[in-house]
A tleap script that builds the chain and sets N, CA, C and O, in Angstrom:
source leaprc.protein.ff14SB
mol = sequence {
  NMET ASN ILE LEU ILE TRP LEU VAL VAL GLY
  GLY LEU ILE GLY TRP ALA ALA SER MET PHE
  MET ARG THR GLN GLU GLY ILE LEU LEU ASN
  VAL VAL VAL GLY ILE ILE GLY ALA ALA LEU
  GLY GLY TRP LEU LEU SER PRO LEU VAL GLY
  VAL SER THR ILE ASN GLN SER ASN PHE SER
  VAL PRO SER LEU LEU VAL SER PHE LEU GLY
  ALA VAL LEU LEU LEU LEU ILE VAL HIE PHE
  ALA ARG ARG GLY THR ARG CGLY
}
set mol.1.N position { 70.004 114.718 158.771 }
set mol.1.CA position { 70.264 116.140 158.994 }
set mol.1.C position { 69.098 116.804 159.740 }
set mol.1.O position { 69.318 117.715 160.538 }
set mol.2.N position { 67.854 116.352 159.485 }
set mol.2.CA position { 66.715 116.939 160.181 }
set mol.2.C position { 66.778 116.720 161.671 }
set mol.2.O position { 66.349 117.578 162.443 }
set mol.3.N position { 67.311 115.572 162.094 }
set mol.3.CA position { 67.416 115.299 163.532 }
set mol.3.C position { 68.389 116.281 164.197 }
set mol.3.O position { 68.130 116.768 165.298 }
set mol.4.N position { 69.485 116.562 163.536 }
set mol.4.CA position { 70.458 117.527 164.064 }
set mol.4.C position { 69.830 118.906 164.203 }
set mol.4.O position { 69.996 119.567 165.228 }
set mol.5.N position { 69.119 119.336 163.186 }
set mol.5.CA position { 68.441 120.657 163.230 }
set mol.5.C position { 67.378 120.637 164.325 }
set mol.5.O position { 67.220 121.617 165.053 }
set mol.6.N position { 66.653 119.534 164.448 }
set mol.6.CA position { 65.616 119.411 165.449 }
set mol.6.C position { 66.212 119.519 166.845 }
set mol.6.O position { 65.625 120.178 167.703 }
set mol.7.N position { 67.359 118.894 167.103 }
set mol.7.CA position { 68.021 118.960 168.390 }
set mol.7.C position { 68.539 120.379 168.690 }
set mol.7.O position { 68.419 120.857 169.818 }
set mol.8.N position { 69.107 121.038 167.692 }
set mol.8.CA position { 69.624 122.382 167.876 }
set mol.8.C position { 68.499 123.372 168.146 }
set mol.8.O position { 68.602 124.203 169.047 }
set mol.9.N position { 67.426 123.282 167.366 }
set mol.9.CA position { 66.292 124.189 167.554 }
set mol.9.C position { 65.601 123.906 168.872 }
set mol.9.O position { 65.191 124.836 169.568 }
set mol.10.N position { 65.461 122.609 169.234 }
set mol.10.CA position { 64.903 122.235 170.532 }
set mol.10.C position { 65.749 122.793 171.665 }
set mol.10.O position { 65.215 123.291 172.656 }
set mol.11.N position { 67.075 122.712 171.521 }
set mol.11.CA position { 67.962 123.250 172.552 }
set mol.11.C position { 67.819 124.767 172.693 }
set mol.11.O position { 67.810 125.296 173.805 }
set mol.12.N position { 67.708 125.461 171.559 }
set mol.12.CA position { 67.535 126.897 171.593 }
set mol.12.C position { 66.171 127.303 172.212 }
set mol.12.O position { 66.077 128.281 172.954 }
set mol.13.N position { 65.144 126.534 171.889 }
set mol.13.CA position { 63.832 126.834 172.469 }
set mol.13.C position { 63.849 126.570 173.967 }
set mol.13.O position { 63.292 127.347 174.742 }
set mol.14.N position { 64.488 125.471 174.382 }
set mol.14.CA position { 64.628 125.172 175.797 }
set mol.14.C position { 65.420 126.222 176.532 }
set mol.14.O position { 65.081 126.594 177.655 }
set mol.15.N position { 66.498 126.713 175.891 }
set mol.15.CA position { 67.302 127.764 176.489 }
set mol.15.C position { 66.498 129.046 176.632 }
set mol.15.O position { 66.535 129.693 177.678 }
set mol.16.N position { 65.764 129.419 175.572 }
set mol.16.CA position { 64.952 130.633 175.626 }
set mol.16.C position { 63.876 130.537 176.698 }
set mol.16.O position { 63.596 131.506 177.404 }
set mol.17.N position { 63.280 129.363 176.809 }
set mol.17.CA position { 62.240 129.162 177.853 }
set mol.17.C position { 62.851 129.245 179.236 }
set mol.17.O position { 62.243 129.823 180.137 }
set mol.18.N position { 64.042 128.684 179.433 }
set mol.18.CA position { 64.672 128.757 180.749 }
set mol.18.C position { 65.115 130.185 181.059 }
set mol.18.O position { 65.086 130.582 182.224 }
set mol.19.N position { 65.519 130.965 180.071 }
set mol.19.CA position { 65.845 132.367 180.291 }
set mol.19.C position { 64.569 133.149 180.632 }
set mol.19.O position { 64.598 134.019 181.502 }
set mol.20.N position { 63.477 132.857 179.971 }
set mol.20.CA position { 62.198 133.519 180.206 }
set mol.20.C position { 61.703 133.216 181.633 }
set mol.20.O position { 61.195 134.096 182.328 }
set mol.21.N position { 61.867 131.946 182.049 }
set mol.21.CA position { 61.388 131.547 183.366 }
set mol.21.C position { 62.441 131.791 184.457 }
set mol.21.O position { 62.169 131.557 185.635 }
set mol.22.N position { 63.647 132.263 184.075 }
set mol.22.CA position { 64.746 132.551 184.984 }
set mol.22.C position { 65.135 131.313 185.791 }
set mol.22.O position { 65.244 131.370 187.015 }
set mol.23.N position { 65.339 130.209 185.101 }
set mol.23.CA position { 65.839 128.990 185.714 }
set mol.23.C position { 67.199 128.681 185.128 }
set mol.23.O position { 67.522 129.117 184.022 }
set mol.24.N position { 67.982 127.944 185.854 }
set mol.24.CA position { 69.305 127.525 185.380 }
set mol.24.C position { 69.248 126.066 184.965 }
set mol.24.O position { 69.112 125.189 185.818 }
set mol.25.N position { 69.346 125.793 183.698 }
set mol.25.CA position { 69.322 124.445 183.172 }
set mol.25.C position { 70.605 124.188 182.413 }
set mol.25.O position { 71.247 125.131 181.952 }
set mol.26.N position { 70.992 122.930 182.274 }
set mol.26.CA position { 72.159 122.587 181.487 }
set mol.26.C position { 71.795 122.427 180.021 }
set mol.26.O position { 70.623 122.489 179.648 }
set mol.27.N position { 72.804 122.221 179.201 }
set mol.27.CA position { 72.592 122.117 177.765 }
set mol.27.C position { 71.678 120.945 177.426 }
set mol.27.O position { 70.735 121.093 176.649 }
set mol.28.N position { 71.956 119.785 178.008 }
set mol.28.CA position { 71.154 118.588 177.735 }
set mol.28.C position { 69.715 118.799 178.190 }
set mol.28.O position { 68.778 118.455 177.469 }
set mol.29.N position { 69.539 119.350 179.356 }
set mol.29.CA position { 68.192 119.599 179.856 }
set mol.29.C position { 67.465 120.632 179.003 }
set mol.29.O position { 66.249 120.535 178.839 }
set mol.30.N position { 68.163 121.601 178.462 }
set mol.30.CA position { 67.539 122.562 177.563 }
set mol.30.C position { 66.986 121.870 176.315 }
set mol.30.O position { 65.885 122.171 175.853 }
set mol.31.N position { 67.770 120.944 175.786 }
set mol.31.CA position { 67.305 120.199 174.599 }
set mol.31.C position { 66.072 119.372 174.940 }
set mol.31.O position { 65.104 119.330 174.180 }
set mol.32.N position { 66.122 118.723 176.082 }
set mol.32.CA position { 64.971 117.885 176.511 }
set mol.32.C position { 63.748 118.744 176.745 }
set mol.32.O position { 62.652 118.388 176.314 }
set mol.33.N position { 63.919 119.896 177.439 }
set mol.33.CA position { 62.808 120.800 177.686 }
set mol.33.C position { 62.243 121.338 176.360 }
set mol.33.O position { 61.027 121.439 176.199 }
set mol.34.N position { 63.117 121.676 175.427 }
set mol.34.CA position { 62.648 122.179 174.142 }
set mol.34.C position { 61.853 121.163 173.358 }
set mol.34.O position { 60.811 121.496 172.794 }
set mol.35.N position { 62.328 119.924 173.309 }
set mol.35.CA position { 61.655 118.898 172.534 }
set mol.35.C position { 60.367 118.438 173.190 }
set mol.35.O position { 59.332 118.324 172.532 }
set mol.36.N position { 60.431 118.171 174.501 }
set mol.36.CA position { 59.215 117.746 175.200 }
set mol.36.C position { 58.228 118.915 175.288 }
set mol.36.O position { 57.018 118.706 175.195 }
set mol.37.N position { 58.714 120.102 175.461 }
set mol.37.CA position { 57.828 121.284 175.474 }
set mol.37.C position { 57.169 121.499 174.136 }
set mol.37.O position { 56.009 121.907 174.082 }
set mol.38.N position { 57.884 121.231 173.035 }
set mol.38.CA position { 57.248 121.303 171.723 }
set mol.38.C position { 56.188 120.250 171.555 }
set mol.38.O position { 55.148 120.510 170.949 }
set mol.39.N position { 56.428 119.060 172.080 }
set mol.39.CA position { 55.401 118.012 172.025 }
set mol.39.C position { 54.184 118.413 172.873 }
set mol.39.O position { 53.042 118.215 172.458 }
set mol.40.N position { 54.433 118.969 174.047 }
set mol.40.CA position { 53.334 119.429 174.903 }
set mol.40.C position { 52.556 120.576 174.228 }
set mol.40.O position { 51.325 120.618 174.250 }
set mol.41.N position { 53.310 121.487 173.639 }
set mol.41.CA position { 52.642 122.577 172.915 }
set mol.41.C position { 51.847 122.068 171.746 }
set mol.41.O position { 50.773 122.594 171.454 }
set mol.42.N position { 52.348 121.053 171.065 }
set mol.42.CA position { 51.620 120.460 169.930 }
set mol.42.C position { 50.370 119.769 170.372 }
set mol.42.O position { 49.360 119.786 169.668 }
set mol.43.N position { 50.423 119.148 171.552 }
set mol.43.CA position { 49.270 118.456 172.058 }
set mol.43.C position { 48.206 119.388 172.614 }
set mol.43.O position { 47.013 119.160 172.409 }
set mol.44.N position { 48.627 120.440 173.322 }
set mol.44.CA position { 47.687 121.354 173.958 }
set mol.44.C position { 47.374 122.597 173.154 }
set mol.44.O position { 46.211 122.995 173.078 }
set mol.45.N position { 48.363 123.218 172.557 }
set mol.45.CA position { 48.167 124.518 171.912 }
set mol.45.C position { 47.858 124.459 170.410 }
set mol.45.O position { 47.126 125.300 169.888 }
set mol.46.N position { 48.415 123.471 169.731 }
set mol.46.CA position { 48.251 123.386 168.275 }
set mol.46.C position { 46.786 123.294 167.871 }
set mol.46.O position { 46.388 123.966 166.918 }
set mol.47.N position { 45.955 122.487 168.556 }
set mol.47.CA position { 44.543 122.453 168.143 }
set mol.47.C position { 43.836 123.803 168.338 }
set mol.47.O position { 42.895 124.127 167.613 }
set mol.48.N position { 44.291 124.576 169.310 }
set mol.48.CA position { 43.660 125.874 169.568 }
set mol.48.C position { 44.013 126.920 168.526 }
set mol.48.O position { 43.162 127.723 168.144 }
set mol.49.N position { 45.254 126.922 168.063 }
set mol.49.CA position { 45.710 127.952 167.124 }
set mol.49.C position { 45.887 127.445 165.707 }
set mol.49.O position { 46.064 128.243 164.787 }
set mol.50.N position { 45.844 126.141 165.511 }
set mol.50.CA position { 45.934 125.561 164.160 }
set mol.50.C position { 47.332 125.627 163.559 }
set mol.50.O position { 47.470 125.749 162.342 }
set mol.51.N position { 48.376 125.548 164.389 }
set mol.51.CA position { 49.748 125.593 163.921 }
set mol.51.C position { 50.471 124.367 164.426 }
set mol.51.O position { 50.314 123.997 165.589 }
set mol.52.N position { 51.248 123.738 163.593 }
set mol.52.CA position { 52.058 122.604 164.040 }
set mol.52.C position { 53.295 123.095 164.752 }
set mol.52.O position { 53.558 124.297 164.781 }
set mol.53.N position { 54.067 122.178 165.332 }
set mol.53.CA position { 55.269 122.533 166.077 }
set mol.53.C position { 56.500 122.078 165.335 }
set mol.53.O position { 56.417 121.529 164.236 }
set mol.54.N position { 57.666 122.317 165.959 }
set mol.54.CA position { 58.920 121.876 165.311 }
set mol.54.C position { 59.020 120.365 165.247 }
set mol.54.O position { 59.786 119.830 164.446 }
set mol.55.N position { 58.257 119.666 166.081 }
set mol.55.CA position { 58.296 118.199 166.053 }
set mol.55.C position { 57.671 117.642 164.777 }
set mol.55.O position { 57.917 116.488 164.428 }
set mol.56.N position { 56.878 118.431 164.083 }
set mol.56.CA position { 56.315 118.005 162.790 }
set mol.56.C position { 57.128 118.564 161.620 }
set mol.56.O position { 56.610 118.670 160.509 }
set mol.57.N position { 58.379 118.917 161.852 }
set mol.57.CA position { 59.307 119.447 160.828 }
set mol.57.C position { 58.767 120.747 160.200 }
set mol.57.O position { 58.950 120.974 159.004 }
set mol.58.N position { 58.125 121.569 160.973 }
set mol.58.CA position { 57.635 122.853 160.505 }
set mol.58.C position { 58.420 123.937 161.230 }
set mol.58.O position { 58.193 124.183 162.415 }
set mol.59.N position { 59.334 124.578 160.530 }
set mol.59.CA position { 60.207 125.597 161.136 }
set mol.59.C position { 59.763 126.995 160.734 }
set mol.59.O position { 60.540 127.752 160.153 }
set mol.60.N position { 58.525 127.337 161.037 }
set mol.60.CA position { 58.020 128.692 160.782 }
set mol.60.C position { 57.975 129.451 162.104 }
set mol.60.O position { 58.131 128.861 163.172 }
set mol.61.N position { 57.768 130.718 162.027 }
set mol.61.CA position { 57.709 131.541 163.250 }
set mol.61.C position { 56.549 131.120 164.147 }
set mol.61.O position { 56.760 130.990 165.353 }
set mol.62.N position { 55.330 130.896 163.633 }
set mol.62.CA position { 54.258 130.427 164.507 }
set mol.62.C position { 54.543 129.071 165.170 }
set mol.62.O position { 54.180 128.860 166.327 }
set mol.63.N position { 55.184 128.162 164.446 }
set mol.63.CA position { 55.495 126.868 165.036 }
set mol.63.C position { 56.548 127.004 166.121 }
set mol.63.O position { 56.485 126.312 167.137 }
set mol.64.N position { 57.519 127.891 165.915 }
set mol.64.CA position { 58.527 128.145 166.958 }
set mol.64.C position { 57.896 128.763 168.189 }
set mol.64.O position { 58.295 128.454 169.311 }
set mol.65.N position { 56.917 129.632 167.995 }
set mol.65.CA position { 56.237 130.265 169.101 }
set mol.65.C position { 55.419 129.267 169.894 }
set mol.65.O position { 55.429 129.312 171.124 }
set mol.66.N position { 54.696 128.349 169.216 }
set mol.66.CA position { 53.923 127.326 169.877 }
set mol.66.C position { 54.863 126.386 170.657 }
set mol.66.O position { 54.567 125.988 171.783 }
set mol.67.N position { 55.996 126.045 170.031 }
set mol.67.CA position { 56.969 125.187 170.711 }
set mol.67.C position { 57.552 125.886 171.928 }
set mol.67.O position { 57.740 125.253 172.967 }
set mol.68.N position { 57.840 127.167 171.821 }
set mol.68.CA position { 58.367 127.949 172.947 }
set mol.68.C position { 57.334 128.003 174.086 }
set mol.68.O position { 57.685 127.802 175.249 }
set mol.69.N position { 56.087 128.267 173.759 }
set mol.69.CA position { 55.044 128.325 174.797 }
set mol.69.C position { 54.863 126.975 175.460 }
set mol.69.O position { 54.596 126.910 176.660 }
set mol.70.N position { 55.004 125.886 174.701 }
set mol.70.CA position { 54.941 124.552 175.290 }
set mol.70.C position { 56.105 124.312 176.256 }
set mol.70.O position { 55.919 123.693 177.303 }
set mol.71.N position { 57.300 124.793 175.914 }
set mol.71.CA position { 58.469 124.635 176.780 }
set mol.71.C position { 58.284 125.462 178.055 }
set mol.71.O position { 58.631 124.994 179.140 }
set mol.72.N position { 57.748 126.670 177.948 }
set mol.72.CA position { 57.476 127.481 179.131 }
set mol.72.C position { 56.454 126.801 180.015 }
set mol.72.O position { 56.595 126.792 181.238 }
set mol.73.N position { 55.417 126.226 179.403 }
set mol.73.CA position { 54.374 125.500 180.153 }
set mol.73.C position { 54.994 124.312 180.879 }
set mol.73.O position { 54.666 124.056 182.038 }
set mol.74.N position { 55.874 123.595 180.218 }
set mol.74.CA position { 56.563 122.467 180.853 }
set mol.74.C position { 57.401 122.923 182.047 }
set mol.74.O position { 57.392 122.275 183.094 }
set mol.75.N position { 58.116 124.023 181.898 }
set mol.75.CA position { 58.900 124.527 183.018 }
set mol.75.C position { 58.021 124.991 184.178 }
set mol.75.O position { 58.398 124.840 185.340 }
set mol.76.N position { 56.856 125.551 183.870 }
set mol.76.CA position { 55.905 125.928 184.920 }
set mol.76.C position { 55.425 124.716 185.687 }
set mol.76.O position { 55.341 124.735 186.915 }
set mol.77.N position { 55.111 123.663 184.954 }
set mol.77.CA position { 54.633 122.423 185.598 }
set mol.77.C position { 55.721 121.849 186.514 }
set mol.77.O position { 55.445 121.445 187.644 }
set mol.78.N position { 56.950 121.819 186.012 }
set mol.78.CA position { 58.076 121.297 186.805 }
set mol.78.C position { 58.300 122.166 188.034 }
set mol.78.O position { 58.545 121.655 189.126 }
set mol.79.N position { 58.214 123.492 187.853 }
set mol.79.CA position { 58.389 124.414 188.983 }
set mol.79.C position { 57.356 124.153 190.071 }
set mol.79.O position { 57.703 124.067 191.248 }
set mol.80.N position { 56.103 124.027 189.688 }
set mol.80.CA position { 55.065 123.804 190.696 }
set mol.80.C position { 55.166 122.413 191.320 }
set mol.80.O position { 54.828 122.232 192.490 }
set mol.81.N position { 55.615 121.459 190.567 }
set mol.81.CA position { 55.796 120.091 191.120 }
set mol.81.C position { 56.930 120.064 192.146 }
set mol.81.O position { 56.820 119.428 193.194 }
set mol.82.N position { 58.013 120.760 191.829 }
set mol.82.CA position { 59.133 120.836 192.787 }
set mol.82.C position { 58.755 121.641 194.017 }
set mol.82.O position { 59.148 121.288 195.129 }
set mol.83.N position { 58.010 122.701 193.841 }
set mol.83.CA position { 57.632 123.554 194.966 }
set mol.83.C position { 56.687 122.772 195.904 }
set mol.83.O position { 56.738 122.947 197.122 }
set mol.84.N position { 55.852 121.936 195.348 }
set mol.84.CA position { 54.922 121.159 196.165 }
set mol.84.C position { 55.590 120.089 196.979 }
set mol.84.O position { 55.049 119.680 198.007 }
set mol.85.N position { 56.775 119.604 196.553 }
set mol.85.CA position { 57.446 118.542 197.291 }
set mol.85.C position { 58.339 119.064 198.392 }
set mol.85.O position { 58.710 118.317 199.298 }
set mol.86.N position { 58.689 120.330 198.328 }
set mol.86.CA position { 59.523 120.933 199.386 }
set mol.86.C position { 58.617 121.418 200.512 }
set mol.86.O position { 57.831 122.343 200.306 }
set mol.87.N position { 58.704 120.838 201.655 }
set mol.87.CA position { 57.808 121.182 202.716 }
set mol.87.C position { 58.255 122.251 203.533 }
set mol.87.O position { 57.567 122.635 204.478 }
savepdb mol mol.pdb
quit
């Protein structure tokens, strides 16, 4: 059951990040962005603020915020990588 909740919350975080960044992503990509973004947020942001992410089964408001910021950061990285390849 935790995996299902993890996928749903990851999808919602990915969707919120794509709405914030004004990108059009599909449902599957939103889930991927949410989960990988949470991992990125856990790797980069968690040590700075001392909060775990949804990937560590912590569903608190600070962990959702760190996961969201990680997803936004991931979308920024993808945006700049795509922009650099278009000449």
